[in-house]
TITI-898873 format. One record per residue: residue in one letter; residue number from 1; chain; x, y, z of N, C-alpha, C, O in turn. Coordinates in nm, 4 decimals. Atoms other than C-alpha are relative to their C-alpha. Layout:
! residues N
a  NUM  A  X  Y  Z  X  Y  Z  X  Y  Z  X  Y  Z
...
This chain:
! residues 129
m  1  A  0.1187  -0.0515  0.0784  -6.6037  -9.6910  -13.0945  -0.1258  -0.0822  0.0301  -0.2361  -0.0293  0.0158
r  2  A  0.1068  0.0774  -0.0428  -6.8251  -9.9746  -12.9815  -0.0778  0.0418  0.1176  -0.1994  0.0235  0.1248
n  3  A  0.0432  -0.0621  -0.1157  -6.8638  -9.8046  -12.6396  -0.0800  0.1276  -0.0315  -0.1906  0.1502  0.0176
f  4  A  0.0858  -0.1133  0.0193  -6.9625  -9.4777  -12.7802  -0.1264  -0.0124  -0.0690  -0.2178  0.0686  -0.0536
l  5  A  0.1404  0.0257  0.0524  -7.2359  -9.6305  -12.9879  -0.0927  -0.0439  0.1132  -0.2032  0.0091  0.1249
f  6  A  0.0758  0.0400  -0.1078  -7.3643  -9.8057  -12.6866  -0.0431  0.1210  0.0905  -0.1618  0.1314  0.1215
v  7  A  0.0609  -0.1215  -0.0668  -7.3738  -9.4694  -12.4849  -0.0804  0.0723  -0.0763  -0.1799  0.1213  -0.0229
l  8  A  0.0863  -0.0890  0.0704  -7.5162  -9.2862  -12.7681  -0.1525  -0.0656  0.0009  -0.2494  0.0095  0.0122
i  9  A  0.1237  0.0823  0.0100  -7.8058  -9.5491  -12.7872  -0.0580  0.0189  0.1218  -0.1766  0.0518  0.1245
a  10  A  0.0509  -0.0084  -0.1319  -7.8451  -9.5385  -12.4180  -0.0623  0.1369  0.0243  -0.1730  0.1527  0.0759
f  11  A  0.0348  -0.1223  -0.0154  -7.8639  -9.1846  -12.4188  -0.1264  0.0580  -0.0647  -0.1948  0.1474  -0.0149
m  12  A  0.1305  -0.0312  0.0873  -8.1458  -9.1626  -12.6986  -0.0993  -0.0529  0.0891  -0.1969  0.0137  0.1238
f  13  A  0.1372  0.0528  -0.0749  -8.3579  -9.4013  -12.4915  -0.0353  0.0730  0.1385  -0.1501  0.0801  0.1825
a  14  A  0.0191  -0.0871  -0.1177  -8.3088  -9.1925  -12.1779  -0.0819  0.1451  -0.0286  -0.1716  0.1989  0.0364
e  15  A  0.0759  -0.1138  0.0385  -8.4064  -8.8977  -12.3548  -0.1528  -0.0200  -0.0524  -0.2419  0.0626  -0.0322
i  16  A  0.1609  0.0398  0.0286  -8.7337  -9.0589  -12.4941  -0.0646  -0.0325  0.1156  -0.1833  -0.0003  0.1204
a  17  A  0.0651  0.0261  -0.1281  -8.8115  -9.1785  -12.1469  -0.0205  0.1334  0.0782  -0.1242  0.1451  0.1435
t  18  A  0.0186  -0.1158  -0.0676  -8.7583  -8.8264  -12.0027  -0.1144  0.0746  -0.0675  -0.2045  0.1301  -0.0047
f  19  A  0.1314  -0.0637  0.0440  -8.9922  -8.6913  -12.2676  -0.1407  -0.0548  0.0338  -0.2454  0.0093  0.0426
i  20  A  0.1541  0.0544  -0.0304  -9.2668  -8.9323  -12.1867  -0.0299  0.0328  0.1495  -0.1455  0.0647  0.1773
v  21  A  0.0355  -0.0622  -0.1309  -9.2350  -8.8424  -11.8044  -0.0480  0.1308  0.0074  -0.1617  0.1570  0.0466
v  22  A  0.0216  -0.1132  0.0029  -9.2124  -8.5045  -11.8408  -0.1454  0.0595  -0.0803  -0.2187  0.1501  -0.0405
g  23  A  0.1290  -0.0124  0.0519  -9.4990  -8.5068  -12.0849  -0.1306  -0.0265  0.0792  -0.2331  0.0415  0.0828
k  24  A  0.1070  0.0288  -0.0711  -9.7062  -8.6799  -11.8715  -0.0460  0.0732  0.1212  -0.1618  0.0777  0.1625
w  25  A  0.0216  -0.0846  -0.1001  -9.6265  -8.4425  -11.5775  -0.0527  0.1291  -0.0516  -0.1501  0.1804  0.0035
l  26  A  0.0667  -0.1453  0.0166  -9.6903  -8.1141  -11.7443  -0.0906  0.0073  -0.1090  -0.1687  0.1015  -0.1223
g  27  A  0.1108  -0.0116  0.1195  -9.8837  -8.2009  -12.0593  0.0940  0.0122  -0.1206  0.2152  0.0322  -0.1126
v  28  A  -0.0702  -0.0074  0.1339  -9.8000  -8.1977  -12.4413  0.0637  0.1370  -0.0192  0.1851  0.1423  -0.0391
f  29  A  0.0032  -0.1203  0.0522  -9.8132  -7.8278  -12.5083  0.1056  0.0536  0.1065  0.2145  0.0819  0.0566
p  30  A  -0.1228  -0.0532  -0.0742  -9.5944  -7.7051  -12.2131  0.1420  -0.0818  -0.0343  0.2463  -0.0182  -0.0493
t  31  A  -0.1222  0.0654  0.0323  -9.3335  -7.9757  -12.2893  0.0504  0.0294  -0.1175  0.1729  0.0333  -0.1295
l  32  A  -0.0667  -0.0441  0.1324  -9.2934  -7.8782  -12.6388  0.0384  0.1729  0.0123  0.1283  0.2247  -0.0540
m  33  A  -0.0477  -0.1313  -0.0109  -9.2750  -7.5159  -12.5396  0.1428  0.0048  0.0771  0.2387  0.0724  0.0399
l  34  A  -0.1511  0.0155  -0.0693  -8.9838  -7.5956  -12.2995  0.1097  -0.0249  -0.0925  0.2175  0.0336  -0.0822
i  35  A  -0.0993  0.0450  0.0655  -8.8055  -7.7674  -12.5646  0.0427  0.1209  -0.1016  0.1602  0.1459  -0.1284
v  36  A  -0.0360  -0.1049  0.0766  -8.8436  -7.4672  -12.7977  0.0536  0.1217  0.0663  0.1274  0.1962  0.0019
l  37  A  -0.0817  -0.1019  -0.0795  -8.7390  -7.2175  -12.5293  0.1464  -0.0267  0.0250  0.2332  0.0593  0.0102
t  38  A  -0.1370  0.0254  -0.0160  -8.4312  -7.4036  -12.4464  0.0695  0.0154  -0.1254  0.1798  0.0701  -0.1283
g  39  A  -0.0668  -0.0479  0.1194  -8.3597  -7.3910  -12.8106  0.0393  0.1186  -0.0296  0.1505  0.1301  -0.0811
a  40  A  -0.0131  -0.1411  0.0217  -8.3751  -7.0328  -12.8410  0.0819  0.0427  0.0994  0.1439  0.1460  0.0743
l  41  A  -0.0938  -0.0572  -0.0907  -8.1766  -6.9983  -12.5141  0.1212  -0.0599  -0.0615  0.2208  0.0125  -0.0616
g  42  A  -0.1314  0.0488  0.0485  -7.9141  -7.2156  -12.6721  0.0589  0.1070  -0.1082  0.1756  0.1464  -0.1087
v  43  A  -0.0698  -0.0800  0.0975  -7.8802  -6.9915  -12.9630  0.0297  0.1619  0.0546  0.1237  0.2281  0.0105
y  44  A  -0.0335  -0.1404  -0.0642  -7.8903  -6.6505  -12.7658  0.1156  -0.0364  0.0735  0.2098  0.0312  0.0321
m  45  A  -0.1275  0.0393  -0.0645  -7.6140  -6.8000  -12.5408  0.1066  -0.0180  -0.0819  0.2146  0.0307  -0.0485
l  46  A  -0.1070  0.0132  0.0848  -7.4127  -6.9027  -12.8259  0.0470  0.1246  -0.0756  0.1635  0.1337  -0.1143
k  47  A  -0.0310  -0.1328  0.0447  -7.4245  -6.5509  -12.9669  0.0734  0.0837  0.0994  0.1756  0.1465  0.0716
k  48  A  -0.0647  -0.1001  -0.1040  -7.3488  -6.3696  -12.6350  0.1043  -0.0662  0.0489  0.2047  0.0047  0.0570
q  49  A  -0.1373  0.0668  -0.0531  -7.0928  -6.6209  -12.4947  0.1104  -0.0087  -0.1090  0.2302  0.0106  -0.0884
g  50  A  -0.1073  0.0244  0.1142  -6.9298  -6.6844  -12.8313  0.0809  0.1244  -0.0081  0.2034  0.1204  0.0033
t  51  A  -0.0701  -0.1115  0.0320  -6.8485  -6.3314  -12.8920  0.1239  0.0506  0.1324  0.2352  0.1004  0.1158
k  52  A  -0.0797  -0.0073  -0.1121  -6.7096  -6.3060  -12.5303  0.1068  -0.0864  0.0002  0.2119  -0.0386  0.0430
s  53  A  -0.0945  0.0839  0.0035  -6.5067  -6.6102  -12.5762  0.1001  0.0216  -0.1168  0.2180  -0.0123  -0.1064
l  54  A  -0.1030  -0.0320  0.0832  -6.3592  -6.4944  -12.8968  0.0794  0.1291  0.0271  0.1891  0.1445  -0.0264
q  55  A  -0.0967  -0.1005  -0.0585  -6.2396  -6.1645  -12.7232  0.1005  -0.0346  0.0812  0.2126  0.0161  0.0832
s  56  A  -0.1187  0.0383  -0.0825  -6.0764  -6.3565  -12.4677  0.1238  -0.0790  -0.0544  0.2332  -0.0832  0.0019
i  57  A  -0.0918  0.0596  0.0781  -5.8922  -6.5548  -12.7129  0.0843  0.1066  -0.0803  0.2056  0.0959  -0.0982
q  58  A  -0.0946  -0.1088  0.0760  -5.7838  -6.2453  -12.9112  0.0878  0.0605  0.1084  0.2071  0.0794  0.0846
t  59  A  -0.0901  -0.0577  -0.0847  -5.6659  -6.0915  -12.5846  0.1057  -0.0809  0.0525  0.2142  -0.0312  0.0825
a  60  A  -0.1097  0.1236  -0.0440  -5.4722  -6.4003  -12.4771  0.1079  0.0070  -0.1224  0.2280  0.0064  -0.0955
i  61  A  -0.1079  -0.0190  0.1109  -5.2951  -6.3688  -12.8248  0.0848  0.1143  -0.0074  0.2052  0.1161  -0.0333
a  62  A  -0.0520  -0.1392  0.0005  -5.2454  -6.0064  -12.8035  0.1063  0.0093  0.1048  0.2079  0.0762  0.0854
q  63  A  -0.0877  -0.0303  -0.1029  -5.0737  -6.0348  -12.4815  0.1215  -0.1066  0.0028  0.2079  -0.1015  0.0903
g  64  A  -0.1039  0.0600  0.0220  -4.8487  -6.3050  -12.6104  -0.0137  -0.1356  0.0682  0.0802  -0.2147  0.0604
q  65  A  0.0041  0.1210  -0.0535  -4.9894  -6.5968  -12.4153  -0.0557  -0.1020  -0.0791  -0.1039  -0.0651  -0.1862
a  66  A  0.0753  0.1075  0.0776  -5.1255  -6.9357  -12.5421  -0.1353  -0.0032  0.0371  -0.1643  -0.0086  0.1566
p  67  A  0.1417  -0.0103  -0.0332  -5.4981  -6.9259  -12.5681  -0.0771  -0.1320  0.0329  -0.1969  -0.1503  0.0110
g  68  A  0.0586  0.1388  -0.0168  -5.5454  -7.2871  -12.4616  -0.1154  0.0052  0.0942  -0.2121  -0.0584  0.0522
v  69  A  0.0943  -0.0039  -0.0801  -5.7734  -7.2168  -12.1649  -0.1010  0.0769  -0.0701  -0.2117  0.0251  -0.0555
a  70  A  0.1010  -0.0638  0.0621  -5.9768  -6.9836  -12.3595  -0.0619  -0.0757  -0.1193  -0.1826  -0.0740  -0.1435
l  71  A  0.0581  0.0795  0.0956  -5.9958  -7.2118  -12.6540  -0.0859  -0.1382  0.0590  -0.1584  -0.1981  -0.0204
v  72  A  0.0631  0.1074  -0.0619  -6.1357  -7.4947  -12.4216  -0.1262  0.0542  0.0607  -0.2289  -0.0137  0.0591
e  73  A  0.1213  -0.0425  -0.0375  -6.3790  -7.2675  -12.2653  -0.1053  0.0390  -0.1188  -0.2277  0.0302  -0.1096
a  74  A  0.0831  -0.0458  0.1304  -6.4995  -7.1414  -12.6188  -0.0703  -0.1431  -0.0456  -0.1893  -0.1525  -0.0756
f  75  A  0.0641  0.1201  0.0580  -6.5389  -7.5148  -12.7223  -0.0963  -0.0418  0.0845  -0.1938  -0.0974  0.0339
m  76  A  0.0869  0.0491  -0.1052  -6.7175  -7.5912  -12.4085  -0.1222  0.0867  -0.0158  -0.2302  0.0290  -0.0037
m  77  A  0.1210  -0.0902  0.0193  -6.9609  -7.3012  -12.4656  -0.0721  -0.0491  -0.1372  -0.1945  -0.0491  -0.1503
f  78  A  0.0762  0.0242  0.1312  -7.0276  -7.4120  -12.8237  -0.0583  -0.1394  0.0171  -0.1627  -0.1614  -0.0443
v  79  A  0.0743  0.1125  -0.0241  -7.1050  -7.7682  -12.7029  -0.1256  0.0014  0.0619  -0.2256  -0.0594  0.0236
g  80  A  0.1045  -0.0453  -0.0756  -7.3221  -7.6322  -12.4454  -0.1381  0.0364  -0.0676  -0.2529  0.0007  -0.0411
a  81  A  0.1182  -0.0607  0.0700  -7.5154  -7.4338  -12.7002  -0.0513  -0.1008  -0.1055  -0.1693  -0.1079  -0.1400
v  82  A  0.0745  0.1203  0.0899  -7.5450  -7.7290  -12.9414  -0.1004  -0.0918  0.0812  -0.2087  -0.1313  0.0382
l  83  A  0.0827  0.0984  -0.0822  -7.6741  -7.9467  -12.6531  -0.1378  0.0768  0.0349  -0.2405  0.0102  0.0477
l  84  A  0.1187  -0.0724  -0.0413  -7.9323  -7.6706  -12.5629  -0.1012  -0.0134  -0.1274  -0.2193  -0.0458  -0.1150
v  85  A  0.0638  -0.0156  0.1261  -8.0366  -7.6400  -12.9354  -0.0805  -0.1568  -0.0315  -0.1868  -0.1648  -0.0929
l  86  A  0.0428  0.1505  0.0314  -8.1032  -8.0363  -12.9563  -0.1246  -0.0153  0.0953  -0.1298  0.0251  0.2115
p  87  A  0.1184  0.0291  -0.0874  -8.4340  -8.1384  -12.8350  0.0193  -0.1160  0.1112  0.0614  -0.2281  0.0828
g  88  A  -0.0062  0.0963  -0.1317  -8.4368  -8.3183  -12.4904  0.0418  0.0694  0.1202  0.1160  0.1674  0.1132
f  89  A  -0.0441  -0.0359  -0.1160  -8.3980  -8.2620  -12.1358  0.1080  -0.0215  0.0547  0.1637  0.0699  0.1155
l  90  A  -0.1369  0.0315  -0.0377  -8.0969  -8.4422  -12.0518  0.1171  0.0678  -0.0768  0.2238  0.0999  -0.0246
s  91  A  -0.1109  -0.0868  0.0453  -7.9061  -8.2677  -12.3196  0.0019  0.1358  0.0289  0.1010  0.2069  0.0124
d  92  A  0.0033  -0.1438  -0.0308  -8.0470  -7.9390  -12.2042  0.0752  0.0078  0.1468  0.1414  0.1094  0.1683
i  93  A  -0.0605  -0.0102  -0.1337  -7.9172  -8.0095  -11.8347  0.1521  -0.0157  -0.0256  0.2323  0.0324  0.0544
m  94  A  -0.1400  0.0047  0.0178  -7.5891  -8.0894  -11.9764  0.0729  0.1164  -0.0702  0.1876  0.1571  -0.0515
g  95  A  -0.0548  -0.1166  0.0713  -7.5694  -7.8068  -12.2152  0.0069  0.1430  0.1110  0.0891  0.2339  0.0994
l  96  A  0.0012  -0.0889  -0.1097  -7.6682  -7.5830  -11.8909  0.1308  0.0005  0.0739  0.1924  0.1008  0.1098
m  97  A  -0.1233  0.0315  -0.0827  -7.3804  -7.7380  -11.7165  0.1235  0.0698  -0.0570  0.2070  0.1268  0.0132
m  98  A  -0.1163  -0.0578  0.0732  -7.1362  -7.6197  -11.9797  0.0035  0.1536  -0.0133  0.1040  0.2158  -0.0477
f  99  A  0.0043  -0.1474  -0.0305  -7.2451  -7.2685  -11.9350  0.0218  0.0399  0.1403  0.0480  0.1577  0.1646
t  100  A  -0.0132  -0.0501  -0.1571  -7.2177  -7.2595  -11.5496  0.1544  0.0002  0.0228  0.2210  -0.0985  -0.0082
s  101  A  -0.1507  -0.0339  -0.0178  -6.8664  -7.1336  -11.4643  0.0499  -0.1274  0.1017  0.1476  -0.1972  0.0748
f  102  A  -0.0264  0.1070  -0.0953  -6.8564  -7.3823  -11.1718  0.0122  -0.1386  -0.0536  0.1138  -0.2043  -0.0308
t  103  A  -0.0345  0.1241  0.0695  -6.9091  -7.6925  -11.3652  0.0986  -0.0030  -0.1455  0.1452  -0.1054  -0.1955
r  104  A  -0.1107  -0.0062  0.1047  -6.6865  -7.5820  -11.6551  0.1261  -0.0018  0.0530  0.2227  -0.0262  -0.0193
g  105  A  -0.1271  -0.0167  -0.0846  -6.4203  -7.5423  -11.3891  0.0327  -0.1629  0.0289  0.1473  -0.2069  0.0196
l  106  A  -0.0149  0.1370  -0.0246  -6.4862  -7.9243  -11.2999  0.0281  -0.0709  -0.1378  0.1030  -0.1685  -0.1342
f  107  A  -0.0415  0.0779  0.1382  -6.4696  -8.0336  -11.6978  0.1092  0.0429  -0.0564  0.1454  -0.0201  -0.1558
k  108  A  -0.1125  -0.0476  0.0630  -6.1706  -7.8348  -11.7760  0.1167  -0.0759  0.0225  0.2048  -0.0670  -0.0630
p  109  A  -0.1177  0.0719  -0.0124  -5.9129  -8.0739  -11.6189  -0.0189  -0.1266  -0.0765  0.0747  -0.1877  -0.1280
i  110  A  0.0121  0.1254  0.0978  -6.0729  -8.3639  -11.7987  0.0157  0.0259  -0.1251  0.0722  -0.0612  -0.1911
i  111  A  -0.0468  -0.0379  0.1463  -6.0459  -8.2000  -12.1259  0.1379  0.0118  -0.0253  0.1896  -0.0322  -0.1280
f  112  A  -0.1431  -0.0248  0.0073  -5.6972  -8.1001  -12.0602  0.0743  -0.1378  -0.0022  0.1746  -0.1523  -0.0720
l  113  A  -0.0612  0.1140  -0.0156  -5.6129  -8.4541  -11.9683  -0.0169  -0.0979  -0.1151  0.0670  -0.1826  -0.1455
w  114  A  0.0486  0.0569  0.1147  -5.7898  -8.5901  -12.2569  0.0817  0.0461  -0.1304  0.1097  -0.0307  -0.2224
l  115  A  -0.0811  -0.0476  0.1083  -5.5930  -8.3617  -12.4909  0.1446  -0.0561  0.0206  0.1987  -0.1013  -0.0803
r  116  A  -0.1223  0.0303  -0.0150  -5.2532  -8.4512  -12.3320  0.0071  -0.1578  -0.0405  0.0943  -0.1986  -0.1173
r  117  A  -0.0043  0.1497  0.0487  -5.3234  -8.8297  -12.3737  -0.0001  -0.0208  -0.1481  0.0668  -0.1098  -0.2006
s  118  A  0.0184  0.0152  0.1322  -5.4286  -8.7708  -12.7304  0.1412  0.0436  -0.0570  0.1893  -0.0286  -0.1443
m  119  A  -0.1324  -0.0390  0.0379  -5.0926  -8.5901  -12.7889  0.1097  -0.0856  0.0320  0.2102  -0.0841  -0.0392
r  120  A  -0.0968  0.1063  -0.0375  -4.8945  -8.8526  -12.6248  -0.0034  -0.1056  -0.0938  0.0979  -0.1434  -0.1526
n  121  A  0.0311  0.1119  0.0868  -5.0542  -9.1255  -12.8240  0.0007  0.0211  -0.1466  -0.0319  -0.0669  -0.2263
s  122  A  -0.0290  -0.0570  0.1434  -4.9861  -8.9269  -13.1478  -0.1305  -0.0003  -0.0643  -0.1310  -0.0143  -0.1866
r  123  A  0.1347  -0.0135  0.0856  -5.3696  -8.8998  -13.2323  -0.0182  0.1417  -0.0216  -0.1074  0.1701  -0.1016
t  124  A  0.0332  -0.1256  0.0167  -5.3524  -8.5293  -13.2138  0.1437  0.0493  -0.0286  0.2407  0.0076  0.0348
i  125  A  -0.1080  -0.0648  0.0564  -5.0924  -8.3192  -13.4033  -0.0248  0.1538  -0.0105  -0.1203  0.2050  -0.0688
i  126  A  -0.0048  -0.1231  -0.0043  -4.9994  -7.9677  -13.3359  0.0828  0.0558  -0.1120  0.2040  0.0341  -0.1110
v  127  A  -0.1025  -0.0526  0.1164  -4.8646  -7.7944  -13.6538  0.0304  0.1561  0.0404  -0.0548  0.2382  0.0744
q  128  A  -0.0348  -0.1507  -0.0324  -4.6700  -7.4677  -13.5916  0.0586  0.0398  -0.1161  0.1319  -0.0412  -0.1729
r  129  A  -0.0352  -0.0418  0.1183  -4.5954  -7.2637  -13.8795  0.0843  0.1201  0.0341  0.1359  0.1867  -0.0556
């Protein structure tokens, strides 16, 4: 928990420093417009990709398959959209990475590894009814 707090504070300082650098480079108004545009892009992408992810989850369930991969991709799209909506350029870059299929493919094994470890350590419980 202490490491997470340290990373969060370091990330906030990096976001502020990025705001200052981009604001000096572009100016105040273009910087603010970029933040507003990326927020709008995040909302649009969440709506567009969210329905596509939901359809892929429903398709996997209808075919009798476990929707694990589709659920992880939907989760990554949601996190990407939230990062785009948050003000900041570093979070925008991370959010766009979540929407790109190449980088999503790089993050998926890490998420599956984390889920397996969590289930092995009994921190995550799956209830079947």
